[in-house]
ZAZARO-669013 format. One record per residue (C-alpha): x, y, z; residue number from 1. Coordinates in Angstrom, 1 decimal, m for minus. Example, Ala and Ser with C-alpha at 12.3 -4.5 7.8 and 13.67 -1.06 7.14 Angstrom:
2
+--------+--------+--------+-----+
!      x !      y !      z !   i !
+--------+--------+--------+-----+
!   12.3 !   m4.5 !    7.8 !   1 !
!   13.7 !   m1.1 !    7.1 !   2 !
+--------+--------+--------+-----+
This chain:
363
+--------+--------+--------+-----+
!      x !      y !      z !   i !
+--------+--------+--------+-----+
!  104.3 !  133.7 !   97.0 !   1 !
!  101.7 !  132.4 !   94.6 !   2 !
!  104.2 !  129.8 !   93.3 !   3 !
!  104.9 !  128.7 !   96.8 !   4 !
!  101.3 !  128.2 !   97.6 !   5 !
!  100.4 !  126.2 !   94.4 !   6 !
!  103.6 !  124.2 !   93.9 !   7 !
!  105.0 !  123.7 !   97.5 !   8 !
!  105.6 !  120.0 !   97.0 !   9 !
!  107.4 !  120.6 !   93.7 !  10 !
!  109.6 !  123.3 !   95.3 !  11 !
!  110.5 !  121.1 !   98.3 !  12 !
!  111.3 !  118.2 !   95.9 !  13 !
!  113.6 !  120.5 !   93.9 !  14 !
!  115.4 !  121.7 !   97.1 !  15 !
!  115.7 !  118.1 !   98.3 !  16 !
!  117.2 !  116.9 !   95.0 !  17 !
!  119.7 !  119.8 !   95.0 !  18 !
!  120.8 !  119.1 !   98.6 !  19 !
!  121.2 !  115.4 !   97.9 !  20 !
!  124.1 !  116.2 !   95.5 !  21 !
!  126.1 !  117.5 !   98.5 !  22 !
!  126.2 !  114.1 !  100.2 !  23 !
!  126.2 !  111.8 !   97.2 !  24 !
!  128.3 !  111.6 !   93.9 !  25 !
!  126.4 !  113.1 !   91.0 !  26 !
!  128.1 !  111.3 !   88.0 !  27 !
!  125.1 !  109.0 !   87.1 !  28 !
!  122.2 !  110.7 !   88.8 !  29 !
!  120.2 !  110.5 !   85.6 !  30 !
!  120.0 !  106.7 !   85.8 !  31 !
!  117.6 !  107.1 !   88.8 !  32 !
!  114.9 !  108.7 !   86.6 !  33 !
!  112.2 !  106.3 !   85.6 !  34 !
!  111.4 !  107.5 !   82.1 !  35 !
!  108.8 !  104.8 !   81.5 !  36 !
!  106.7 !  106.1 !   84.5 !  37 !
!  107.1 !  109.7 !   83.2 !  38 !
!  106.1 !  108.8 !   79.7 !  39 !
!  103.0 !  106.9 !   80.8 !  40 !
!  102.0 !  109.6 !   83.3 !  41 !
!  102.3 !  112.3 !   80.6 !  42 !
!  100.3 !  110.3 !   78.1 !  43 !
!   97.5 !  109.6 !   80.6 !  44 !
!   97.4 !  113.3 !   81.6 !  45 !
!   97.1 !  114.4 !   77.9 !  46 !
!   94.4 !  111.9 !   77.1 !  47 !
!   92.3 !  112.4 !   80.2 !  48 !
!   92.6 !  116.2 !   79.7 !  49 !
!   91.2 !  115.7 !   76.2 !  50 !
!   88.3 !  113.6 !   77.6 !  51 !
!   87.5 !  116.4 !   80.1 !  52 !
!   87.3 !  118.9 !   77.3 !  53 !
!   84.8 !  116.6 !   75.6 !  54 !
!   82.7 !  116.9 !   78.8 !  55 !
!   82.7 !  113.1 !   79.1 !  56 !
!   82.6 !  112.9 !   82.8 !  57 !
!   80.0 !  115.7 !   83.4 !  58 !
!   77.8 !  114.2 !   80.7 !  59 !
!   78.1 !  110.7 !   82.3 !  60 !
!   77.2 !  112.0 !   85.7 !  61 !
!   74.3 !  114.0 !   84.3 !  62 !
!   72.9 !  111.0 !   82.6 !  63 !
!   73.2 !  108.9 !   85.7 !  64 !
!   71.5 !  111.5 !   87.8 !  65 !
!   68.7 !  112.3 !   85.4 !  66 !
!   65.2 !  112.2 !   87.0 !  67 !
!   66.5 !  111.3 !   90.5 !  68 !
!   64.2 !  112.6 !   93.2 !  69 !
!   66.1 !  111.9 !   96.5 !  70 !
!   69.3 !  113.4 !   97.9 !  71 !
!   70.7 !  110.1 !   99.2 !  72 !
!   70.3 !  108.6 !   95.7 !  73 !
!   72.2 !  111.5 !   94.2 !  74 !
!   74.9 !  111.1 !   96.9 !  75 !
!   75.3 !  107.4 !   96.2 !  76 !
!   75.7 !  107.9 !   92.5 !  77 !
!   78.1 !  110.8 !   92.7 !  78 !
!   80.3 !  109.1 !   95.3 !  79 !
!   80.3 !  105.7 !   93.5 !  80 !
!   81.0 !  107.4 !   90.2 !  81 !
!   84.0 !  109.0 !   91.7 !  82 !
!   85.1 !  105.7 !   93.1 !  83 !
!   84.8 !  103.9 !   89.7 !  84 !
!   86.3 !  106.7 !   87.5 !  85 !
!   89.3 !  107.0 !   89.8 !  86 !
!   90.3 !  103.5 !   88.8 !  87 !
!   90.8 !  104.6 !   85.2 !  88 !
!   91.5 !  108.3 !   85.1 !  89 !
!   93.5 !  108.7 !   88.4 !  90 !
!   92.1 !  110.0 !   91.7 !  91 !
!   93.3 !  113.6 !   90.9 !  92 !
!   91.4 !  113.8 !   87.7 !  93 !
!   88.3 !  112.2 !   89.1 !  94 !
!   88.1 !  114.9 !   91.7 !  95 !
!   89.0 !  117.7 !   89.3 !  96 !
!   86.1 !  116.5 !   87.1 !  97 !
!   83.4 !  115.6 !   89.6 !  98 !
!   83.9 !  117.8 !   92.7 !  99 !
!   83.1 !  121.1 !   90.8 ! 100 !
!   80.2 !  119.2 !   89.2 ! 101 !
!   78.9 !  118.2 !   92.6 ! 102 !
!   79.2 !  121.8 !   93.9 ! 103 !
!   77.4 !  123.1 !   90.9 ! 104 !
!   74.6 !  120.5 !   91.2 ! 105 !
!   74.1 !  121.0 !   94.9 ! 106 !
!   74.0 !  124.7 !   94.5 ! 107 !
!   71.3 !  124.4 !   91.8 ! 108 !
!   69.4 !  122.0 !   94.0 ! 109 !
!   69.6 !  124.5 !   97.0 ! 110 !
!   71.6 !  122.1 !   99.1 ! 111 !
!   74.8 !  124.1 !   99.6 ! 112 !
!   75.0 !  122.9 !  103.2 ! 113 !
!   75.6 !  119.4 !  101.9 ! 114 !
!   78.7 !  120.4 !   99.9 ! 115 !
!   81.4 !  119.8 !  102.6 ! 116 !
!   80.2 !  116.3 !  103.4 ! 117 !
!   79.8 !  115.4 !   99.7 ! 118 !
!   83.3 !  116.6 !   98.8 ! 119 !
!   84.9 !  114.7 !  101.8 ! 120 !
!   83.2 !  111.5 !  100.7 ! 121 !
!   84.1 !  112.0 !   97.1 ! 122 !
!   87.7 !  112.5 !   98.1 ! 123 !
!   87.6 !  109.2 !  100.2 ! 124 !
!   86.0 !  107.5 !   97.2 ! 125 !
!   88.7 !  108.7 !   94.8 ! 126 !
!   91.5 !  107.6 !   97.1 ! 127 !
!   89.8 !  104.2 !   97.6 ! 128 !
!   89.0 !  103.5 !   93.9 ! 129 !
!   92.4 !  104.5 !   92.7 ! 130 !
!   94.0 !  101.7 !   94.8 ! 131 !
!   92.5 !   99.1 !   92.5 ! 132 !
!   94.5 !   99.7 !   89.2 ! 133 !
!   98.0 !  100.6 !   88.1 ! 134 !
!   96.6 !  103.8 !   86.5 ! 135 !
!   94.5 !  104.7 !   89.5 ! 136 !
!   97.1 !  107.0 !   91.0 ! 137 !
!  100.7 !  108.1 !   90.3 ! 138 !
!  102.3 !  106.0 !   93.1 ! 139 !
!  100.6 !  102.8 !   91.7 ! 140 !
!  101.9 !  103.5 !   88.2 ! 141 !
!  105.4 !  104.1 !   89.6 ! 142 !
!  105.5 !  101.0 !   91.7 ! 143 !
!  103.9 !   98.8 !   89.1 ! 144 !
!  106.6 !   99.9 !   86.7 ! 145 !
!  109.5 !  100.0 !   89.1 ! 146 !
!  108.9 !   96.5 !   90.5 ! 147 !
!  107.6 !   95.1 !   87.1 ! 148 !
!  104.7 !   93.7 !   89.0 ! 149 !
!  102.6 !   91.2 !   86.9 ! 150 !
!   99.1 !   92.6 !   86.3 ! 151 !
!   97.5 !   89.5 !   87.8 ! 152 !
!   99.5 !   89.8 !   91.0 ! 153 !
!   98.7 !   93.5 !   91.3 ! 154 !
!   94.9 !   93.0 !   91.0 ! 155 !
!   94.9 !   90.0 !   93.4 ! 156 !
!   96.7 !   92.2 !   95.9 ! 157 !
!   94.7 !   95.4 !   95.6 ! 158 !
!   91.1 !   94.4 !   94.6 ! 159 !
!   89.9 !   92.8 !   97.8 ! 160 !
!   91.0 !   95.8 !   99.9 ! 161 !
!   89.5 !   98.2 !   97.4 ! 162 !
!   86.2 !   96.4 !   97.3 ! 163 !
!   86.0 !   96.2 !  101.0 ! 164 !
!   86.7 !   99.9 !  101.2 ! 165 !
!   84.0 !  100.6 !   98.6 ! 166 !
!   81.4 !   98.6 !  100.6 ! 167 !
!   82.3 !  100.5 !  103.7 ! 168 !
!   81.9 !  103.8 !  101.8 ! 169 !
!   78.5 !  102.7 !  100.5 ! 170 !
!   77.4 !  101.9 !  104.1 ! 171 !
!   78.6 !  105.2 !  105.3 ! 172 !
!   76.8 !  107.0 !  102.5 ! 173 !
!   73.6 !  105.3 !  103.4 ! 174 !
!   73.6 !  107.1 !  106.8 ! 175 !
!   73.5 !  110.5 !  105.1 ! 176 !
!   70.3 !  112.5 !  105.9 ! 177 !
!   67.9 !  112.0 !  103.0 ! 178 !
!   65.7 !  114.8 !  101.5 ! 179 !
!   63.5 !  115.2 !   98.5 ! 180 !
!   64.9 !  117.3 !   95.7 ! 181 !
!   63.2 !  120.6 !   94.9 ! 182 !
!   64.6 !  120.9 !   91.4 ! 183 !
!   64.6 !  118.2 !   88.7 ! 184 !
!   68.2 !  117.2 !   87.8 ! 185 !
!   67.1 !  116.7 !   84.2 ! 186 !
!   66.2 !  120.4 !   84.0 ! 187 !
!   69.9 !  121.4 !   84.5 ! 188 !
!   71.8 !  122.0 !   81.3 ! 189 !
!   75.2 !  120.4 !   80.6 ! 190 !
!   77.8 !  120.9 !   77.9 ! 191 !
!   77.6 !  118.5 !   74.9 ! 192 !
!   80.3 !  116.0 !   74.0 ! 193 !
!   82.9 !  116.6 !   71.3 ! 194 !
!   83.5 !  114.5 !   68.2 ! 195 !
!   87.1 !  114.1 !   69.4 ! 196 !
!   85.9 !  111.8 !   72.2 ! 197 !
!   86.2 !  108.6 !   70.1 ! 198 !
!   89.8 !  109.5 !   69.3 ! 199 !
!   90.7 !  110.2 !   72.9 ! 200 !
!   89.0 !  106.9 !   73.9 ! 201 !
!   91.2 !  105.1 !   71.4 ! 202 !
!   94.3 !  106.8 !   72.7 ! 203 !
!   93.3 !  105.9 !   76.3 ! 204 !
!   93.1 !  102.2 !   75.2 ! 205 !
!   96.6 !  102.7 !   73.7 ! 206 !
!   97.8 !  104.0 !   77.1 ! 207 !
!   96.4 !  101.0 !   78.9 ! 208 !
!   98.2 !   98.7 !   76.4 ! 209 !
!  101.5 !  100.4 !   77.3 ! 210 !
!  100.8 !  100.2 !   81.0 ! 211 !
!  100.3 !   96.5 !   80.8 ! 212 !
!  103.4 !   96.2 !   78.6 ! 213 !
!  101.7 !   95.1 !   75.4 ! 214 !
!  103.0 !   98.1 !   73.5 ! 215 !
!  106.3 !   99.9 !   74.2 ! 216 !
!  105.7 !  103.2 !   76.1 ! 217 !
!  108.0 !  105.1 !   73.7 ! 218 !
!  105.6 !  104.3 !   70.8 ! 219 !
!  102.6 !  105.4 !   72.8 ! 220 !
!  104.4 !  108.6 !   73.9 ! 221 !
!  105.3 !  109.4 !   70.3 ! 222 !
!  101.7 !  108.8 !   68.9 ! 223 !
!  100.0 !  110.8 !   71.7 ! 224 !
!  102.5 !  113.7 !   71.6 ! 225 !
!  102.2 !  114.0 !   67.9 ! 226 !
!   98.4 !  114.0 !   68.0 ! 227 !
!   98.3 !  116.5 !   70.8 ! 228 !
!  100.7 !  118.9 !   68.9 ! 229 !
!   98.7 !  118.7 !   65.7 ! 230 !
!   95.1 !  118.5 !   67.0 ! 231 !
!   94.9 !  118.8 !   70.8 ! 232 !
!   97.2 !  121.6 !   71.9 ! 233 !
!   94.6 !  122.7 !   74.5 ! 234 !
!   94.9 !  119.3 !   76.2 ! 235 !
!   98.7 !  120.0 !   76.5 ! 236 !
!   97.9 !  123.1 !   78.5 ! 237 !
!   96.2 !  121.0 !   81.2 ! 238 !
!   99.0 !  118.6 !   81.8 ! 239 !
!  100.3 !  118.8 !   85.4 ! 240 !
!  103.9 !  119.6 !   84.4 ! 241 !
!  104.6 !  120.5 !   88.1 ! 242 !
!  103.8 !  116.9 !   89.1 ! 243 !
!  106.1 !  115.5 !   86.4 ! 244 !
!  108.9 !  117.7 !   87.5 ! 245 !
!  108.2 !  116.7 !   91.1 ! 246 !
!  108.7 !  113.0 !   90.0 ! 247 !
!  112.0 !  113.8 !   88.4 ! 248 !
!  113.3 !  115.6 !   91.5 ! 249 !
!  112.2 !  112.8 !   93.9 ! 250 !
!  113.8 !  110.2 !   91.5 ! 251 !
!  117.1 !  112.1 !   91.8 ! 252 !
!  116.7 !  112.6 !   95.5 ! 253 !
!  115.9 !  109.0 !   96.2 ! 254 !
!  118.7 !  107.7 !   93.8 ! 255 !
!  121.3 !  109.9 !   95.5 ! 256 !
!  120.2 !  108.8 !   99.0 ! 257 !
!  120.5 !  105.2 !   97.9 ! 258 !
!  124.2 !  105.8 !   97.2 ! 259 !
!  124.9 !  106.7 !  100.9 ! 260 !
!  125.8 !  103.5 !  102.8 ! 261 !
!  124.4 !  104.3 !  106.2 ! 262 !
!  121.1 !  105.7 !  104.8 ! 263 !
!  120.7 !  102.6 !  102.6 ! 264 !
!  121.4 !  100.3 !  105.5 ! 265 !
!  119.0 !  102.2 !  107.9 ! 266 !
!  116.1 !  102.3 !  105.4 ! 267 !
!  116.7 !   98.6 !  104.4 ! 268 !
!  116.5 !   97.4 !  108.0 ! 269 !
!  113.5 !   99.6 !  108.8 ! 270 !
!  111.6 !   98.5 !  105.7 ! 271 !
!  112.5 !   94.9 !  106.2 ! 272 !
!  110.6 !   94.8 !  109.5 ! 273 !
!  107.9 !   97.5 !  109.0 ! 274 !
!  107.5 !   98.2 !  105.3 ! 275 !
!  103.7 !   99.0 !  105.4 ! 276 !
!  103.8 !  101.0 !  108.6 ! 277 !
!  106.9 !  103.0 !  107.4 ! 278 !
!  105.2 !  103.8 !  104.1 ! 279 !
!  102.0 !  104.8 !  105.8 ! 280 !
!  103.7 !  107.1 !  108.2 ! 281 !
!  106.0 !  108.6 !  105.6 ! 282 !
!  102.9 !  109.4 !  103.5 ! 283 !
!  101.4 !  111.4 !  106.3 ! 284 !
!  104.5 !  113.6 !  106.3 ! 285 !
!  105.6 !  113.7 !  102.6 ! 286 !
!  102.4 !  112.7 !  100.7 ! 287 !
!  102.1 !  109.2 !   99.3 ! 288 !
!  103.6 !  109.8 !   95.9 ! 289 !
!  107.0 !  111.1 !   97.2 ! 290 !
!  106.9 !  108.4 !   99.9 ! 291 !
!  106.6 !  105.7 !   97.2 ! 292 !
!  109.6 !  107.1 !   95.2 ! 293 !
!  111.7 !  107.6 !   98.3 ! 294 !
!  111.2 !  104.1 !   99.8 ! 295 !
!  111.2 !  102.0 !   96.6 ! 296 !
!  115.0 !  101.5 !   96.3 ! 297 !
!  115.2 !  100.1 !   99.9 ! 298 !
!  112.8 !   97.2 !   99.7 ! 299 !
!  111.8 !   94.3 !   97.6 ! 300 !
!  108.4 !   93.9 !   99.4 ! 301 !
!  106.3 !   95.6 !   96.7 ! 302 !
!  103.0 !   94.5 !   98.2 ! 303 !
!  103.6 !   96.0 !  101.7 ! 304 !
!  104.9 !   99.2 !  100.1 ! 305 !
!  101.9 !   99.3 !   97.8 ! 306 !
!   99.5 !   98.9 !  100.7 ! 307 !
!  101.4 !  101.4 !  102.8 ! 308 !
!  101.5 !  104.3 !  100.3 ! 309 !
!   97.8 !  103.7 !   99.3 ! 310 !
!   96.5 !  103.5 !  102.8 ! 311 !
!   98.8 !  106.4 !  103.7 ! 312 !
!   96.7 !  108.6 !  101.4 ! 313 !
!   94.1 !  108.6 !  104.2 ! 314 !
!   94.7 !  110.7 !  107.2 ! 315 !
!   95.9 !  114.3 !  106.9 ! 316 !
!   95.1 !  116.4 !  103.7 ! 317 !
!   98.8 !  116.4 !  102.8 ! 318 !
!   98.9 !  112.6 !  102.7 ! 319 !
!   97.4 !  112.6 !   99.2 ! 320 !
!   97.8 !  115.2 !   96.5 ! 321 !
!   94.2 !  114.3 !   95.5 ! 322 !
!   93.0 !  115.4 !   98.9 ! 323 !
!   94.7 !  118.8 !   98.5 ! 324 !
!   92.9 !  119.2 !   95.2 ! 325 !
!   89.4 !  118.8 !   96.6 ! 326 !
!   90.4 !  121.0 !   99.6 ! 327 !
!   91.5 !  123.7 !   97.3 ! 328 !
!   88.4 !  123.5 !   95.2 ! 329 !
!   86.2 !  123.8 !   98.3 ! 330 !
!   88.1 !  126.7 !   99.8 ! 331 !
!   87.4 !  128.8 !   96.7 ! 332 !
!   83.7 !  128.7 !   97.5 ! 333 !
!   82.4 !  132.0 !   99.0 ! 334 !
!   80.8 !  130.3 !  102.0 ! 335 !
!   83.6 !  127.9 !  102.6 ! 336 !
!   84.1 !  126.9 !  106.3 ! 337 !
!   87.7 !  125.5 !  106.5 ! 338 !
!   87.4 !  124.3 !  110.1 ! 339 !
!   84.2 !  122.4 !  109.5 ! 340 !
!   85.5 !  120.8 !  106.3 ! 341 !
!   88.8 !  119.8 !  107.9 ! 342 !
!   87.0 !  118.2 !  110.9 ! 343 !
!   84.8 !  116.1 !  108.6 ! 344 !
!   87.8 !  115.2 !  106.5 ! 345 !
!   90.0 !  114.2 !  109.3 ! 346 !
!   87.4 !  112.1 !  111.1 ! 347 !
!   86.3 !  110.3 !  107.9 ! 348 !
!   89.9 !  109.6 !  106.8 ! 349 !
!   91.1 !  108.4 !  110.2 ! 350 !
!   88.2 !  105.9 !  110.3 ! 351 !
!   89.1 !  104.5 !  106.9 ! 352 !
!   92.8 !  104.5 !  107.7 ! 353 !
!   92.3 !  102.5 !  110.9 ! 354 !
!   89.8 !  100.0 !  109.5 ! 355 !
!   91.6 !   99.4 !  106.2 ! 356 !
!   95.0 !   99.1 !  107.9 ! 357 !
!   93.5 !   96.3 !  110.2 ! 358 !
!   91.9 !   94.6 !  107.2 ! 359 !
!   95.0 !   94.7 !  105.1 ! 360 !
!   96.6 !   92.2 !  107.4 ! 361 !
!   94.0 !   89.7 !  106.2 ! 362 !
!   94.9 !   90.1 !  102.5 ! 363 !
+--------+--------+--------+-----+
């Protein structure tokens, strides 16, 4: 039962992959697996896990918040930091690093009633910021690799919508009720950084070089795996192997479906006319990462598919794995009010989904 609760998406992907062999020949199923995406995703997970162990993100947040005296200022900094970090360390990791920090901080500042709203806006910020870069979220990394999108084209497509969303988020944050802080943020202690941070920073730059195709991903994979085995085994423990296995299962599932003529023709026609809408709706049902993998073989319109799965992350909690992470973190709090949180989450996400979907037609 615990496995079902924590890895439901992975188990469903595994079942789907298994069932797909019933309807499709299995001789060359392994060719559907995108090993470059898996290599890069693994490397990024290892490096970012190492950075988290060095307390980089908590220390960065603490320094930004030092000596602040108003709640609204704290809110702006936490939310915008989540927005910016998600561009580099993925939306999942940004939330894993900063939502527990926000809960801890608001608890120490005697502002626990502000926690649900803060976590909802941080989740929106993570999903928004992650749209901007190929490493911002797993679906971007996959589509960037699968379509071999030129870096310039990717940024030209995604940056305007991301920046507009960031501006909208800043305006919404400005309407939060302000209050003076009763405790100085500088009085709260945080963990020091580790000497390994410089090494992990260099390895992160190596990852980016591979993402932008300047260095072969196999070389980066070998270097980071070797370093982790020798000096960073604790980082290996924090890699999301379930997500990697989920990718493998959906690659197989999608590849097998693409071999079935009537399914290929149906999806091709549907995506030819309504690529973005189909991807957005599929994300609400499957989550945006599986939706990207499932739909990629049936269209050449990478921009509409990219828009669809990114905007599809707004809406229901299941639409984005990052949203499920922040929800899970909040529900562990002793005074958590699930109904209140889900109401705030749904209203906020629907607002962003509708506005950004309309604006995407302009870009």
